[in-house]
N, CA and C atoms as a LAMMPS dump frame, in Angstrom:
ITEM: TIMESTEP
0
ITEM: NUMBER OF ATOMS
675
ITEM: BOX BOUNDS ff ff ff
-5.0000000000000000e+02 5.0000000000000000e+02
-5.0000000000000000e+02 5.0000000000000000e+02
-5.0000000000000000e+02 5.0000000000000000e+02
ITEM: ATOMS id mol type element x y z
1 1 1 N -6.469 -3.63 -13.948
2 1 2 C -5.023 -3.691 -13.887
3 1 3 C -4.498 -5.096 -13.758
4 2 1 N -5.319 -6.007 -13.35
5 2 2 C -4.802 -7.351 -13.121
6 2 3 C -5.402 -8.319 -14.113
7 3 1 N -4.639 -9.32 -14.459
8 3 2 C -5.125 -10.317 -15.395
9 3 3 C -5.623 -11.547 -14.682
10 4 1 N -5.121 -11.796 -13.461
11 4 2 C -5.499 -12.997 -12.744
12 4 3 C -6.549 -12.757 -11.679
13 5 1 N -6.575 -11.551 -11.112
14 5 2 C -7.538 -11.229 -10.081
15 5 3 C -8.154 -9.875 -10.377
16 6 1 N -9.256 -9.605 -9.76
17 6 2 C -9.945 -8.333 -9.92
18 6 3 C -9.875 -7.591 -8.595
19 7 1 N -9.282 -6.406 -8.632
20 7 2 C -9.199 -5.579 -7.438
21 7 3 C -10.448 -4.718 -7.354
22 8 1 N -11.216 -4.88 -6.272
23 8 2 C -12.432 -4.098 -6.085
24 8 3 C -12.172 -3.009 -5.054
25 9 1 N -12.417 -1.753 -5.439
26 9 2 C -12.183 -0.624 -4.546
27 9 3 C -13.471 0.173 -4.355
28 10 1 N -13.477 0.989 -3.3
29 10 2 C -14.638 1.815 -2.97
30 10 3 C -15.042 2.686 -4.157
31 11 1 N -16.306 2.675 -4.497
32 11 2 C -16.782 3.411 -5.67
33 11 3 C -16.646 4.921 -5.518
34 12 1 N -16.5 5.414 -4.296
35 12 2 C -16.316 6.85 -4.087
36 12 3 C -14.928 7.322 -4.505
37 13 1 N -14.002 6.399 -4.739
38 13 2 C -12.649 6.766 -5.13
39 13 3 C -12.567 7.245 -6.573
40 14 1 N -13.542 6.885 -7.369
41 14 2 C -13.486 7.224 -8.787
42 14 3 C -14.869 7.607 -9.301
43 15 1 N -14.885 8.271 -10.44
44 15 2 C -16.14 8.577 -11.122
45 15 3 C -16.528 7.399 -12.003
46 16 1 N -15.558 6.861 -12.698
47 16 2 C -15.728 5.662 -13.51
48 16 3 C -14.605 4.701 -13.156
49 17 1 N -14.919 3.44 -12.984
50 17 2 C -13.92 2.452 -12.598
51 17 3 C -12.874 2.323 -13.702
52 18 1 N -11.619 2.678 -13.393
53 18 2 C -10.591 2.622 -14.448
54 18 3 C -10.275 1.207 -14.915
55 19 1 N -10.624 0.201 -14.122
56 19 2 C -10.365 -1.174 -14.55
57 19 3 C -11.277 -1.605 -15.694
58 20 1 N -12.328 -0.833 -15.949
59 20 2 C -13.325 -1.255 -16.933
60 20 3 C -12.964 -0.901 -18.368
61 21 1 N -11.975 -0.025 -18.562
62 21 2 C -11.635 0.408 -19.92
63 21 3 C -10.133 0.421 -20.128
64 22 1 N -9.732 0.342 -21.381
65 22 2 C -8.321 0.44 -21.7
66 22 3 C -7.743 1.789 -21.323
67 23 1 N -8.517 2.858 -21.55
68 23 2 C -8.061 4.191 -21.175
69 23 3 C -7.865 4.284 -19.667
70 24 1 N -8.801 3.743 -18.918
71 24 2 C -8.699 3.774 -17.46
72 24 3 C -7.468 3.039 -16.968
73 25 1 N -7.207 1.869 -17.535
74 25 2 C -6.018 1.107 -17.14
75 25 3 C -4.745 1.851 -17.511
76 26 1 N -4.779 2.542 -18.641
77 26 2 C -3.616 3.333 -19.062
78 26 3 C -3.389 4.496 -18.097
79 27 1 N -4.47 5.1 -17.618
80 27 2 C -4.355 6.192 -16.638
81 27 3 C -3.628 5.7 -15.388
82 28 1 N -4.025 4.536 -14.897
83 28 2 C -3.421 4.003 -13.675
84 28 3 C -1.968 3.632 -13.9
85 29 1 N -1.699 2.901 -14.955
86 29 2 C -0.329 2.453 -15.212
87 29 3 C 0.616 3.627 -15.445
88 30 1 N 0.16 4.613 -16.206
89 30 2 C 1.006 5.773 -16.507
90 30 3 C 1.184 6.651 -15.281
91 31 1 N 0.139 6.821 -14.492
92 31 2 C 0.245 7.664 -13.296
93 31 3 C 1.198 7.051 -12.278
94 32 1 N 1.199 5.727 -12.154
95 32 2 C 2.154 5.072 -11.249
96 32 3 C 3.578 5.388 -11.688
97 33 1 N 3.825 5.253 -12.951
98 33 2 C 5.171 5.522 -13.46
99 33 3 C 5.565 6.993 -13.262
100 34 1 N 4.628 7.901 -13.501
101 34 2 C 4.949 9.322 -13.424
102 34 3 C 5.087 9.812 -11.985
103 35 1 N 4.213 9.36 -11.092
104 35 2 C 4.324 9.778 -9.69
105 35 3 C 5.616 9.24 -9.089
106 36 1 N 5.979 8.025 -9.465
107 36 2 C 7.237 7.449 -8.998
108 36 3 C 8.422 8.292 -9.464
109 37 1 N 8.35 8.813 -10.673
110 37 2 C 9.451 9.591 -11.242
111 37 3 C 9.445 11.048 -10.769
112 38 1 N 8.269 11.67 -10.802
113 38 2 C 8.164 13.105 -10.536
114 38 3 C 7.922 13.445 -9.073
115 39 1 N 7.263 12.538 -8.351
116 39 2 C 6.749 12.866 -7.026
117 39 3 C 5.329 13.388 -7.148
118 40 1 N 4.552 13.25 -6.072
119 40 2 C 3.14 13.608 -6.141
120 40 3 C 2.938 15.107 -6.353
121 41 1 N 3.769 15.941 -5.726
122 41 2 C 3.58 17.387 -5.839
123 41 3 C 3.756 17.876 -7.27
124 42 1 N 4.715 17.32 -7.988
125 42 2 C 4.994 17.766 -9.353
126 42 3 C 4.101 17.088 -10.395
127 43 1 N 3.412 16.044 -9.977
128 43 2 C 2.528 15.318 -10.888
129 43 3 C 1.228 16.093 -11.079
130 44 1 N 0.78 16.226 -12.322
131 44 2 C -0.491 16.883 -12.622
132 44 3 C -1.245 16.098 -13.69
133 45 1 N -2.538 16.312 -13.756
134 45 2 C -3.336 15.684 -14.804
135 45 3 C -2.933 16.202 -16.181
136 46 1 N -2.495 17.458 -16.242
137 46 2 C -2.04 18.003 -17.527
138 46 3 C -0.828 17.231 -18.034
139 47 1 N 0.125 16.972 -17.144
140 47 2 C 1.314 16.204 -17.522
141 47 3 C 0.943 14.766 -17.856
142 48 1 N 0.007 14.199 -17.096
143 48 2 C -0.444 12.831 -17.351
144 48 3 C -1.082 12.721 -18.733
145 49 1 N -1.95 13.668 -19.042
146 49 2 C -2.626 13.653 -20.342
147 49 3 C -1.61 13.768 -21.476
148 50 1 N -0.626 14.641 -21.303
149 50 2 C 0.401 14.815 -22.335
150 50 3 C 1.192 13.525 -22.535
151 51 1 N 1.543 12.872 -21.424
152 51 2 C 2.307 11.621 -21.5
153 51 3 C 1.512 10.529 -22.208
154 52 1 N 0.194 10.519 -21.977
155 52 2 C -0.668 9.5 -22.567
156 52 3 C -1.092 9.837 -23.983
157 53 1 N -0.866 11.086 -24.419
158 53 2 C -1.381 11.519 -25.712
159 53 3 C -2.882 11.652 -25.685
160 54 1 N -3.408 12.052 -24.531
161 54 2 C -4.857 12.177 -24.348
162 54 3 C -5.18 13.602 -23.897
163 55 1 N -6.323 13.788 -23.252
164 55 2 C -6.74 15.108 -22.789
165 55 3 C -7.012 15.068 -21.289
166 56 1 N -6.885 16.233 -20.634
167 56 2 C -7.208 16.312 -19.212
168 56 3 C -8.666 15.931 -18.971
169 57 1 N -9.537 16.345 -19.894
170 57 2 C -10.963 16.064 -19.739
171 57 3 C -11.225 14.568 -19.646
172 58 1 N -10.487 13.796 -20.4
173 58 2 C -10.693 12.334 -20.38
174 58 3 C -10.296 11.752 -19.027
175 59 1 N -9.275 12.334 -18.389
176 59 2 C -8.846 11.857 -17.073
177 59 3 C -9.867 12.24 -16.012
178 60 1 N -10.398 13.441 -16.118
179 60 2 C -11.402 13.89 -15.153
180 60 3 C -12.699 13.083 -15.24
181 61 1 N -12.877 12.324 -16.286
182 61 2 C -14.04 11.432 -16.355
183 61 3 C -13.879 10.24 -15.412
184 62 1 N -12.665 10.018 -14.949
185 62 2 C -12.384 8.887 -14.055
186 62 3 C -12.118 9.331 -12.617
187 63 1 N -11.431 10.472 -12.454
188 63 2 C -11.06 10.921 -11.114
189 63 3 C -11.333 12.412 -10.95
190 64 1 N -11.878 12.779 -9.788
191 64 2 C -12.208 14.17 -9.513
192 64 3 C -10.966 15.039 -9.45
193 65 1 N -9.906 14.526 -8.843
194 65 2 C -8.655 15.269 -8.702
195 65 3 C -7.514 14.283 -8.458
196 66 1 N -6.305 14.809 -8.392
197 66 2 C -5.148 13.92 -8.277
198 66 3 C -5.045 13.3 -6.881
199 67 1 N -5.626 13.947 -5.868
200 67 2 C -5.609 13.337 -4.537
201 67 3 C -6.469 12.083 -4.521
202 68 1 N -7.635 12.127 -5.168
203 68 2 C -8.467 10.931 -5.261
204 68 3 C -7.73 9.819 -6.002
205 69 1 N -6.981 10.192 -7.014
206 69 2 C -6.191 9.203 -7.747
207 69 3 C -5.134 8.586 -6.83
208 70 1 N -4.49 9.42 -6.005
209 70 2 C -3.496 8.9 -5.073
210 70 3 C -4.123 7.939 -4.074
211 71 1 N -5.266 8.316 -3.507
212 71 2 C -5.955 7.429 -2.56
213 71 3 C -6.309 6.119 -3.243
214 72 1 N -6.726 6.194 -4.503
215 72 2 C -7.034 4.989 -5.276
216 72 3 C -5.802 4.086 -5.374
217 73 1 N -4.664 4.669 -5.744
218 73 2 C -3.445 3.873 -5.916
219 73 3 C -3 3.241 -4.6
220 74 1 N -3.044 4.015 -3.523
221 74 2 C -2.636 3.483 -2.226
222 74 3 C -3.607 2.394 -1.774
223 75 1 N -4.899 2.6 -1.997
224 75 2 C -5.899 1.589 -1.644
225 75 3 C -5.689 0.311 -2.447
226 76 1 N -5.37 0.475 -3.721
227 76 2 C -5.077 -0.688 -4.577
228 76 3 C -3.943 -1.502 -3.962
229 77 1 N -2.932 -0.801 -3.493
230 77 2 C -1.78 -1.462 -2.889
231 77 3 C -2.178 -2.227 -1.631
232 78 1 N -3.014 -1.626 -0.771
233 78 2 C -3.434 -2.321 0.461
234 78 3 C -4.239 -3.574 0.136
235 79 1 N -5.116 -3.495 -0.854
236 79 2 C -5.893 -4.675 -1.246
237 79 3 C -4.96 -5.759 -1.774
238 80 1 N -3.964 -5.363 -2.547
239 80 2 C -3.017 -6.332 -3.092
240 80 3 C -2.2 -6.974 -1.979
241 81 1 N -1.816 -6.193 -0.967
242 81 2 C -1.102 -6.774 0.169
243 81 3 C -1.987 -7.764 0.927
244 82 1 N -3.247 -7.406 1.108
245 82 2 C -4.161 -8.324 1.786
246 82 3 C -4.28 -9.631 1.017
247 83 1 N -4.365 -9.535 -0.296
248 83 2 C -4.426 -10.729 -1.139
249 83 3 C -3.173 -11.572 -0.965
250 84 1 N -2.004 -10.941 -0.947
251 84 2 C -0.758 -11.671 -0.771
252 84 3 C -0.693 -12.37 0.576
253 85 1 N -1.181 -11.678 1.609
254 85 2 C -1.205 -12.286 2.946
255 85 3 C -2.115 -13.506 2.961
256 86 1 N -3.291 -13.371 2.389
257 86 2 C -4.254 -14.476 2.389
258 86 3 C -3.686 -15.724 1.727
259 87 1 N -3.08 -15.57 0.568
260 87 2 C -2.617 -16.759 -0.156
261 87 3 C -1.345 -17.348 0.464
262 88 1 N -0.6 -16.534 1.203
263 88 2 C 0.661 -17.013 1.757
264 88 3 C 0.537 -17.616 3.147
265 89 1 N -0.539 -17.311 3.881
266 89 2 C -0.644 -17.863 5.24
267 89 3 C -1.705 -18.952 5.35
268 90 1 N -2.45 -19.188 4.288
269 90 2 C -3.579 -20.103 4.401
270 90 3 C -3.156 -21.539 4.717
271 91 1 N -1.948 -21.904 4.339
272 91 2 C -1.479 -23.266 4.616
273 91 3 C -0.505 -23.328 5.796
274 92 1 N -0.431 -22.236 6.551
275 92 2 C 0.411 -22.198 7.748
276 92 3 C -0.497 -22.353 8.967
277 93 1 N -0.299 -23.4 9.721
278 93 2 C -1.2 -23.692 10.834
279 93 3 C -0.875 -22.961 12.119
280 94 1 N 0.367 -22.537 12.29
281 94 2 C 0.806 -21.904 13.527
282 94 3 C 0.638 -20.388 13.431
283 95 1 N -0.039 -19.785 14.41
284 95 2 C -0.34 -18.353 14.35
285 95 3 C 0.923 -17.505 14.386
286 96 1 N 1.881 -17.88 15.199
287 96 2 C 3.121 -17.105 15.265
288 96 3 C 3.852 -17.132 13.924
289 97 1 N 3.869 -18.287 13.29
290 97 2 C 4.507 -18.388 11.974
291 97 3 C 3.724 -17.582 10.933
292 98 1 N 2.393 -17.557 11.08
293 98 2 C 1.584 -16.721 10.194
294 98 3 C 1.964 -15.25 10.337
295 99 1 N 2.121 -14.798 11.569
296 99 2 C 2.489 -13.405 11.809
297 99 3 C 3.879 -13.093 11.263
298 100 1 N 4.794 -14.022 11.395
299 100 2 C 6.126 -13.818 10.833
300 100 3 C 6.06 -13.675 9.317
301 101 1 N 5.201 -14.47 8.699
302 101 2 C 5.019 -14.366 7.247
303 101 3 C 4.388 -13.037 6.875
304 102 1 N 3.427 -12.591 7.667
305 102 2 C 2.797 -11.295 7.423
306 102 3 C 3.837 -10.176 7.476
307 103 1 N 4.688 -10.213 8.479
308 103 2 C 5.726 -9.193 8.609
309 103 3 C 6.675 -9.232 7.421
310 104 1 N 6.969 -10.429 6.938
311 104 2 C 7.833 -10.564 5.771
312 104 3 C 7.199 -9.932 4.543
313 105 1 N 5.894 -10.095 4.394
314 105 2 C 5.176 -9.509 3.255
315 105 3 C 5.129 -7.993 3.374
316 106 1 N 4.895 -7.499 4.589
317 106 2 C 4.89 -6.052 4.808
318 106 3 C 6.259 -5.459 4.509
319 107 1 N 7.303 -6.167 4.96
320 107 2 C 8.664 -5.653 4.819
321 107 3 C 9.256 -5.882 3.435
322 108 1 N 8.761 -6.883 2.717
323 108 2 C 9.283 -7.219 1.39
324 108 3 C 8.131 -7.316 0.397
325 109 1 N 7.454 -6.202 0.146
326 109 2 C 6.206 -6.239 -0.611
327 109 3 C 6.339 -6.559 -2.083
328 110 1 N 7.546 -6.588 -2.618
329 110 2 C 7.678 -6.903 -4.035
330 110 3 C 7.841 -8.392 -4.287
331 111 1 N 7.92 -9.202 -3.238
332 111 2 C 8.033 -10.646 -3.402
333 111 3 C 6.77 -11.192 -4.06
334 112 1 N 6.917 -11.814 -5.235
335 112 2 C 5.801 -12.401 -5.993
336 112 3 C 4.748 -11.373 -6.411
337 113 1 N 5.055 -10.083 -6.283
338 113 2 C 4.053 -9.074 -6.614
339 113 3 C 3.974 -8.769 -8.099
340 114 1 N 4.869 -9.317 -8.885
341 114 2 C 4.803 -9.061 -10.314
342 114 3 C 3.899 -10.062 -11.027
343 115 1 N 3.363 -11.019 -10.284
344 115 2 C 2.498 -12.013 -10.899
345 115 3 C 1.076 -11.474 -11.025
346 116 1 N 0.455 -11.726 -12.146
347 116 2 C -0.96 -11.445 -12.36
348 116 3 C -1.325 -9.969 -12.265
349 117 1 N -0.404 -9.083 -12.607
350 117 2 C -0.748 -7.663 -12.602
351 117 3 C 0.051 -6.914 -13.649
352 118 1 N -0.573 -5.906 -14.237
353 118 2 C 0.098 -5.077 -15.222
354 118 3 C 0.692 -3.829 -14.585
355 119 1 N 0.384 -3.57 -13.332
356 119 2 C 0.947 -2.423 -12.624
357 119 3 C 2.4 -2.71 -12.27
358 120 1 N 3.23 -1.675 -12.346
359 120 2 C 4.607 -1.781 -11.883
360 120 3 C 4.58 -1.728 -10.352
361 121 1 N 4.58 -2.891 -9.713
362 121 2 C 4.41 -2.964 -8.269
363 121 3 C 5.589 -2.357 -7.525
364 122 1 N 6.787 -2.52 -8.053
365 122 2 C 7.932 -1.928 -7.385
366 122 3 C 7.827 -0.407 -7.386
367 123 1 N 7.352 0.168 -8.486
368 123 2 C 7.141 1.616 -8.541
369 123 3 C 6.034 2.025 -7.58
370 124 1 N 4.961 1.228 -7.526
371 124 2 C 3.86 1.535 -6.622
372 124 3 C 4.32 1.457 -5.169
373 125 1 N 5.183 0.495 -4.858
374 125 2 C 5.73 0.386 -3.51
375 125 3 C 6.532 1.636 -3.144
376 126 1 N 7.317 2.141 -4.089
377 126 2 C 8.074 3.371 -3.826
378 126 3 C 7.142 4.549 -3.587
379 127 1 N 6.014 4.558 -4.287
380 127 2 C 5.017 5.608 -4.059
381 127 3 C 4.43 5.484 -2.664
382 128 1 N 4.135 4.262 -2.249
383 128 2 C 3.596 4.039 -0.898
384 128 3 C 4.577 4.534 0.151
385 129 1 N 5.853 4.209 -0.017
386 129 2 C 6.868 4.649 0.931
387 129 3 C 6.908 6.177 1.025
388 130 1 N 6.861 6.845 -0.119
389 130 2 C 7.059 8.291 -0.168
390 130 3 C 5.785 9.107 -0.009
391 131 1 N 4.662 8.553 -0.469
392 131 2 C 3.467 9.381 -0.61
393 131 3 C 2.237 8.897 0.142
394 132 1 N 2.261 7.699 0.713
395 132 2 C 1.028 7.132 1.285
396 132 3 C 0.418 8.006 2.364
397 133 1 N 1.246 8.609 3.203
398 133 2 C 0.7 9.423 4.3
399 133 3 C -0.084 10.616 3.78
400 134 1 N 0.211 11.06 2.566
401 134 2 C -0.497 12.201 1.988
402 134 3 C -1.937 11.842 1.638
403 135 1 N -2.218 10.545 1.578
404 135 2 C -3.59 10.131 1.259
405 135 3 C -4.536 10.419 2.412
406 136 1 N -4.013 10.454 3.652
407 136 2 C -4.88 10.735 4.808
408 136 3 C -4.473 11.967 5.606
409 137 1 N -3.27 12.482 5.42
410 137 2 C -2.869 13.722 6.106
411 137 3 C -3.389 14.912 5.31
412 138 1 N -4.696 15.101 5.387
413 138 2 C -5.389 16.138 4.643
414 138 3 C -6.561 16.644 5.46
415 139 1 N -6.937 17.887 5.249
416 139 2 C -8.054 18.479 5.989
417 139 3 C -9.363 17.741 5.715
418 140 1 N -9.428 17.049 4.589
419 140 2 C -10.669 16.364 4.209
420 140 3 C -10.725 14.933 4.732
421 141 1 N -9.804 14.554 5.613
422 141 2 C -9.699 13.156 6.03
423 141 3 C -10.992 12.634 6.642
424 142 1 N -11.672 13.431 7.464
425 142 2 C -12.894 12.943 8.114
426 142 3 C -14.005 12.705 7.098
427 143 1 N -14.124 13.624 6.15
428 143 2 C -15.138 13.46 5.101
429 143 3 C -14.832 12.244 4.24
430 144 1 N -13.567 12.079 3.87
431 144 2 C -13.172 10.929 3.051
432 144 3 C -13.37 9.623 3.816
433 145 1 N -13.088 9.658 5.102
434 145 2 C -13.254 8.463 5.926
435 145 3 C -14.716 8.054 6.012
436 146 1 N -15.617 9.039 6.136
437 146 2 C -17.045 8.741 6.198
438 146 3 C -17.533 8.058 4.922
439 147 1 N -16.871 8.342 3.817
440 147 2 C -17.227 7.727 2.544
441 147 3 C -16.544 6.372 2.338
442 148 1 N -15.78 5.959 3.337
443 148 2 C -15.153 4.643 3.275
444 148 3 C -13.906 4.557 2.442
445 149 1 N -13.26 5.696 2.209
446 149 2 C -12.114 5.688 1.309
447 149 3 C -10.855 5.081 1.913
448 150 1 N -10.858 4.863 3.211
449 150 2 C -9.717 4.213 3.851
450 150 3 C -10.071 2.818 4.348
451 151 1 N -11.193 2.32 3.885
452 151 2 C -11.685 1.018 4.35
453 151 3 C -10.715 -0.11 4.03
454 152 1 N -10.036 -0.035 2.908
455 152 2 C -9.114 -1.11 2.521
456 152 3 C -7.926 -1.187 3.475
457 153 1 N -7.397 -0.046 3.857
458 153 2 C -6.281 -0.014 4.812
459 153 3 C -6.746 -0.525 6.172
460 154 1 N -7.919 -0.092 6.605
461 154 2 C -8.438 -0.509 7.904
462 154 3 C -8.733 -2.007 7.918
463 155 1 N -9.204 -2.544 6.802
464 155 2 C -9.493 -3.979 6.737
465 155 3 C -8.198 -4.791 6.807
466 156 1 N -7.168 -4.316 6.127
467 156 2 C -5.869 -4.98 6.189
468 156 3 C -5.341 -4.993 7.62
469 157 1 N -5.423 -3.847 8.29
470 157 2 C -4.939 -3.754 9.672
471 157 3 C -5.728 -4.676 10.594
472 158 1 N -7.038 -4.743 10.398
473 158 2 C -7.873 -5.6 11.249
474 158 3 C -7.519 -7.066 11.052
475 159 1 N -7.257 -7.456 9.812
476 159 2 C -6.906 -8.85 9.538
477 159 3 C -5.65 -9.245 10.31
478 160 1 N -4.664 -8.352 10.331
479 160 2 C -3.425 -8.648 11.052
480 160 3 C -3.65 -8.572 12.552
481 161 1 N -4.442 -7.595 12.998
482 161 2 C -4.743 -7.462 14.426
483 161 3 C -5.46 -8.696 14.955
484 162 1 N -6.324 -9.286 14.151
485 162 2 C -7.034 -10.503 14.566
486 162 3 C -6.067 -11.652 14.807
487 163 1 N -5.003 -11.722 14.004
488 163 2 C -3.978 -12.751 14.224
489 163 3 C -3.247 -12.526 15.542
490 164 1 N -2.96 -11.276 15.829
491 164 2 C -2.305 -10.943 17.099
492 164 3 C -3.178 -11.364 18.275
493 165 1 N -4.464 -11.115 18.154
494 165 2 C -5.383 -11.459 19.242
495 165 3 C -5.562 -12.969 19.388
496 166 1 N -5.35 -13.701 18.314
497 166 2 C -5.351 -15.161 18.433
498 166 3 C -4.171 -15.632 19.263
499 167 1 N -3.049 -14.942 19.099
500 167 2 C -1.848 -15.312 19.828
501 167 3 C -1.881 -14.813 21.275
502 168 1 N -2.445 -13.625 21.464
503 168 2 C -2.563 -13.054 22.808
504 168 3 C -3.879 -12.301 22.925
505 169 1 N -4.938 -12.985 23.324
506 169 2 C -6.273 -12.368 23.406
507 169 3 C -6.347 -11.217 24.401
508 170 1 N -5.402 -11.126 25.302
509 170 2 C -5.441 -10.085 26.328
510 170 3 C -4.726 -8.798 25.907
511 171 1 N -4.106 -8.82 24.752
512 171 2 C -3.381 -7.621 24.32
513 171 3 C -4.378 -6.568 23.846
514 172 1 N -4.333 -5.383 24.432
515 172 2 C -5.39 -4.383 24.196
516 172 3 C -5.036 -3.342 23.14
517 173 1 N -3.843 -3.429 22.564
518 173 2 C -3.43 -2.408 21.601
519 173 3 C -3.177 -2.996 20.212
520 174 1 N -3.901 -4.022 19.856
521 174 2 C -3.634 -4.72 18.595
522 174 3 C -3.756 -3.806 17.379
523 175 1 N -4.813 -3.011 17.312
524 175 2 C -5.005 -2.119 16.161
525 175 3 C -3.885 -1.091 16.071
526 176 1 N -3.552 -0.503 17.224
527 176 2 C -2.485 0.497 17.249
528 176 3 C -1.15 -0.12 16.845
529 177 1 N -0.897 -1.325 17.316
530 177 2 C 0.368 -1.993 17.006
531 177 3 C 0.497 -2.278 15.521
532 178 1 N -0.579 -2.759 14.917
533 178 2 C -0.527 -3.107 13.493
534 178 3 C -0.303 -1.874 12.63
535 179 1 N -1.08 -0.827 12.866
536 179 2 C -0.901 0.381 12.054
537 179 3 C 0.498 0.952 12.249
538 180 1 N 1.034 0.873 13.48
539 180 2 C 2.393 1.338 13.728
540 180 3 C 3.412 0.502 12.971
541 181 1 N 3.222 -0.818 12.935
542 181 2 C 4.155 -1.692 12.231
543 181 3 C 4.19 -1.382 10.733
544 182 1 N 3.019 -1.188 10.147
545 182 2 C 2.961 -0.9 8.71
546 182 3 C 3.597 0.453 8.413
547 183 1 N 3.242 1.463 9.208
548 183 2 C 3.812 2.793 9
549 183 3 C 5.321 2.771 9.255
550 184 1 N 5.744 2.028 10.267
551 184 2 C 7.171 1.92 10.569
552 184 3 C 7.925 1.257 9.425
553 185 1 N 7.358 0.2 8.881
554 185 2 C 8.005 -0.494 7.76
555 185 3 C 8.256 0.467 6.606
556 186 1 N 7.261 1.26 6.263
557 186 2 C 7.392 2.187 5.141
558 186 3 C 8.318 3.358 5.481
559 187 1 N 8.205 3.86 6.703
560 187 2 C 9.042 4.987 7.108
561 187 3 C 10.516 4.594 7.165
562 188 1 N 10.802 3.426 7.753
563 188 2 C 12.186 2.991 7.855
564 188 3 C 12.779 2.681 6.48
565 189 1 N 11.964 2.165 5.573
566 189 2 C 12.434 1.942 4.201
567 189 3 C 12.765 3.274 3.536
568 190 1 N 11.929 4.287 3.777
569 190 2 C 12.178 5.622 3.228
570 190 3 C 13.481 6.183 3.795
571 191 1 N 13.659 6.053 5.111
572 191 2 C 14.882 6.545 5.736
573 191 3 C 16.114 5.83 5.178
574 192 1 N 16.006 4.52 5.009
575 192 2 C 17.133 3.749 4.48
576 192 3 C 17.537 4.237 3.091
577 193 1 N 16.56 4.658 2.31
578 193 2 C 16.831 5.132 0.961
579 193 3 C 17.328 6.57 0.927
580 194 1 N 16.783 7.412 1.813
581 194 2 C 17.006 8.853 1.67
582 194 3 C 17.646 9.534 2.88
583 195 1 N 17.418 9.016 4.085
584 195 2 C 17.951 9.627 5.3
585 195 3 C 18.582 8.539 6.172
586 196 1 N 19.623 7.908 5.674
587 196 2 C 20.155 6.703 6.316
588 196 3 C 20.636 6.888 7.748
589 197 1 N 21 8.106 8.136
590 197 2 C 21.464 8.306 9.519
591 197 3 C 20.327 8.201 10.528
592 198 1 N 19.08 8.152 10.047
593 198 2 C 17.934 8.05 10.942
594 198 3 C 17.493 6.61 11.18
595 199 1 N 18.208 5.658 10.599
596 199 2 C 17.81 4.26 10.756
597 199 3 C 19.041 3.365 10.794
598 200 1 N 18.848 2.168 11.325
599 200 2 C 19.894 1.147 11.272
600 200 3 C 19.621 0.12 10.187
601 201 1 N 18.533 0.32 9.456
602 201 2 C 18.156 -0.602 8.385
603 201 3 C 19.02 -0.318 7.158
604 202 1 N 19.598 -1.358 6.608
605 202 2 C 20.445 -1.229 5.423
606 202 3 C 19.945 -2.15 4.32
607 203 1 N 20.386 -1.892 3.112
608 203 2 C 20.1 -2.801 2.009
609 203 3 C 20.828 -4.107 2.233
610 204 1 N 20.165 -5.22 1.881
611 204 2 C 20.825 -6.506 2.004
612 204 3 C 21.644 -6.807 0.749
613 205 1 N 22.182 -8.018 0.673
614 205 2 C 23.069 -8.371 -0.444
615 205 3 C 22.361 -8.334 -1.788
616 206 1 N 21.029 -8.43 -1.766
617 206 2 C 20.254 -8.375 -3.006
618 206 3 C 19.744 -6.97 -3.3
619 207 1 N 20.299 -5.975 -2.575
620 207 2 C 19.912 -4.579 -2.744
621 207 3 C 18.459 -4.331 -2.345
622 208 1 N 17.926 -5.176 -1.463
623 208 2 C 16.579 -4.999 -0.946
624 208 3 C 16.645 -4.431 0.468
625 209 1 N 15.627 -3.668 0.828
626 209 2 C 15.535 -3.122 2.174
627 209 3 C 14.585 -4.009 2.969
628 210 1 N 15.105 -4.67 3.977
629 210 2 C 14.321 -5.645 4.732
630 210 3 C 14.224 -5.208 6.192
631 211 1 N 13.033 -4.81 6.599
632 211 2 C 12.82 -4.378 7.985
633 211 3 C 12.085 -5.439 8.799
634 212 1 N 11.969 -6.657 8.265
635 212 2 C 11.145 -7.682 8.915
636 212 3 C 11.675 -8.051 10.296
637 213 1 N 13.007 -8.131 10.461
638 213 2 C 13.546 -8.466 11.775
639 213 3 C 13.224 -7.393 12.805
640 214 1 N 13.34 -6.146 12.395
641 214 2 C 12.996 -5.027 13.274
642 214 3 C 11.522 -5.09 13.664
643 215 1 N 10.654 -5.351 12.686
644 215 2 C 9.214 -5.43 12.958
645 215 3 C 8.892 -6.582 13.904
646 216 1 N 9.538 -7.726 13.703
647 216 2 C 9.252 -8.883 14.559
648 216 3 C 9.696 -8.624 15.992
649 217 1 N 10.805 -7.905 16.179
650 217 2 C 11.235 -7.561 17.529
651 217 3 C 10.195 -6.675 18.224
652 218 1 N 9.679 -5.707 17.491
653 218 2 C 8.66 -4.817 18.059
654 218 3 C 7.396 -5.597 18.401
655 219 1 N 6.939 -6.4 17.444
656 219 2 C 5.674 -7.127 17.612
657 219 3 C 5.721 -8.077 18.806
658 220 1 N 6.697 -8.967 18.83
659 220 2 C 6.691 -10.011 19.858
660 220 3 C 7.127 -9.492 21.225
661 221 1 N 7.882 -8.414 21.245
662 221 2 C 8.18 -7.782 22.534
663 221 3 C 6.92 -7.136 23.104
664 222 1 N 6.123 -6.563 22.229
665 222 2 C 4.893 -5.892 22.669
666 222 3 C 3.863 -6.861 23.205
667 223 1 N 3.665 -7.965 22.481
668 223 2 C 2.624 -8.908 22.915
669 223 3 C 3.153 -9.991 23.835
670 224 1 N 4.494 -9.945 24.056
671 224 2 C 5.143 -10.861 25.003
672 224 3 C 4.889 -12.335 24.649
673 225 1 N 5.104 -12.648 23.372
674 225 2 C 4.956 -14.023 22.895
675 225 3 C 6.159 -14.437 22.07
C-alpha cells in the first residue's frame, strides 16, 4: 500500500500478504473505501468482489474472513501512527514536548498522512473511529491475541507509555493511561461527529476535530507533570 515505506504486519492476519500483489493492494484500497461508506456490518466479501470486478474466491485467498481483514486494516493504522510518531519526535529533545507531539498525532491523525501511501488515510481514520473496537470486542479475542494479532496496537501503546515513564518513573498506570488516551481520542471524535451532546469537543475552523487539548489535560493531570 505504500510507495515510500513498507508496512509489516503479523503473518497470522492474512493468508497471503496483500502488499505483494496488485490484486491484494486493490483489495485493501477498495475495502477501506467500502467499509467507510457502508459500515463494517453491511460490508461483505461478495460486495467487495463485485466492486472490484473480481470473485469472492480471489479475496479468500488473502483473508479468512472480513473480521481478519478489519484487524489487518486497524493494525495497519497503528503501525502507520507509530511511524508518524517516530519521525516527528526524533528531533525533539524534551520529553514533555515529545508527549505533546504524540497527543497531537493521536488527535490529528491525518496530518501528513497522505504522504507515501496509496491508502485513503482519512477514510481509514473514520473506520478506526467507528469500527476499531470491533477488532477486539469479539469472543475470539484471547485466541487472536495469542497469535499476536494485536501486537501492533500494544507496541504503539508501550512506546508512548515509555515516554510517560521517562517523565515520571513512579507513575504506575502508564499502560492503562495510554490505551485510555487513544480510545478516548477516537471515542470523542466519534461523539463529535455523531452524538455531539455527549462531548464538548467541536470541529475547529478547518472543520477538523481536535481532542489534543483534552488529552493533554488528562495526561499531565494524571502524571502530575
